[in-house]
C-alpha positions in Angstrom: 106.3 101.1 107.7 105.1 101.7 104.1 101.9 103.7 103.6 100.3 100.7 101.9 100.8 98.6 105.0 99.3 101.3 107.2 96.3 101.6 105.0 95.9 97.8 104.9 95.9 97.6 108.7 93.3 100.3 108.9 90.9 98.3 106.8 90.5 95.9 109.7 88.1 97.2 112.4 90.0 95.9 115.4 93.4 97.0 114.1 92.0 100.4 113.4 90.6 100.7 116.9 93.9 99.6 118.5 95.7 102.1 116.3 93.4 104.9 117.4 93.9 104.2 121.1 97.7 104.0 120.5 97.6 107.7 119.4 96.9 108.5 123.0 94.7 111.5 122.1 91.6 111.2 124.3 89.9 114.2 122.7 90.3 112.6 119.2 89.1 109.3 120.6 85.9 111.0 121.9 85.4 112.8 118.6 85.7 109.5 116.7 83.3 107.8 119.1 80.7 110.5 118.7 81.1 110.6 114.9 80.9 106.8 114.8 77.7 106.8 116.8 76.2 109.3 114.3 76.7 106.7 111.6 76.1 103.6 113.8 79.7 102.6 113.6 82.2 101.5 116.2 85.3 103.6 116.6 87.3 101.0 114.6 84.8 101.1 111.8 84.8 104.8 111.7 88.6 104.9 111.5 88.8 102.3 108.8 86.1 104.2 106.9 88.1 107.4 107.4 91.1 105.9 105.7 89.0 104.7 102.7 87.2 108.1 102.5 90.6 109.9 102.5 92.0 107.6 99.9 89.0 108.2 97.7 88.3 111.9 98.3 91.3 113.8 99.4 92.7 116.4 97.1 96.2 116.5 95.7 97.0 119.2 98.3 95.7 117.0 101.1 97.8 114.1 99.9 100.8 116.3 99.8 100.1 117.5 103.4 99.9 113.9 104.4 103.2 113.0 102.7 104.8 116.0 104.4 103.5 115.0 107.8 104.7 111.4 107.3 108.2 112.7 106.3 108.5 114.8 109.4 106.9 112.3 111.9 108.8 110.2 114.3 106.0 107.6 113.8 104.6 107.8 110.3 101.8 105.3 111.0 100.5 107.5 113.8 100.8 110.6 111.6 98.9 108.9 108.8 96.1 107.8 111.1 95.9 111.2 112.8 95.7 113.1 109.4 93.2 110.8 107.9 90.9 110.7 110.9 91.0 114.5 111.4 90.3 115.0 107.7 87.3 112.7 107.9 86.0 114.4 111.1 86.3 117.7 109.4 84.4 116.5 106.3 81.7 115.0 108.4 81.3 118.3 110.3 81.0 120.1 106.9 78.3 117.6 105.8 76.3 118.3 108.9 76.7 122.1 108.5 75.6 121.9 104.8 71.9 122.6 104.0 69.7 119.5 104.1 72.6 117.3 105.2 73.8 116.9 101.6 76.7 114.7 100.7 80.0 116.5 99.8 81.6 113.7 97.9 80.2 115.1 94.6 79.2 111.7 93.4 82.8 110.3 93.8 81.6 107.8 96.5 83.3 106.7 99.7 81.1 108.8 101.9 78.5 108.0 104.5 75.5 109.2 102.4 76.1 106.9 99.4 
């Protein structure tokens, strides 16, 4: 499946939730649920937002890591989802660890605090 198709599917809340469950990672699912609750989002909303935030805020190195993961994966769509969600969870953890809960998007948008 082409990356553009994967990203398009993640923009839909229900498709994103189904894709997350299909990963079969209960720990990741619990992390997404907790993060989504923090922002008053369903797991599907969090996942679709994670894809948008990655697309808007990932560095060139992070995109290269994603492309490498896609190239090596048996299921590129699962690898894409996994990378983007884990990236977003990490960024959200950094935001919460930052003083005064500051936004880390540096004015580039696509974050929870904008």
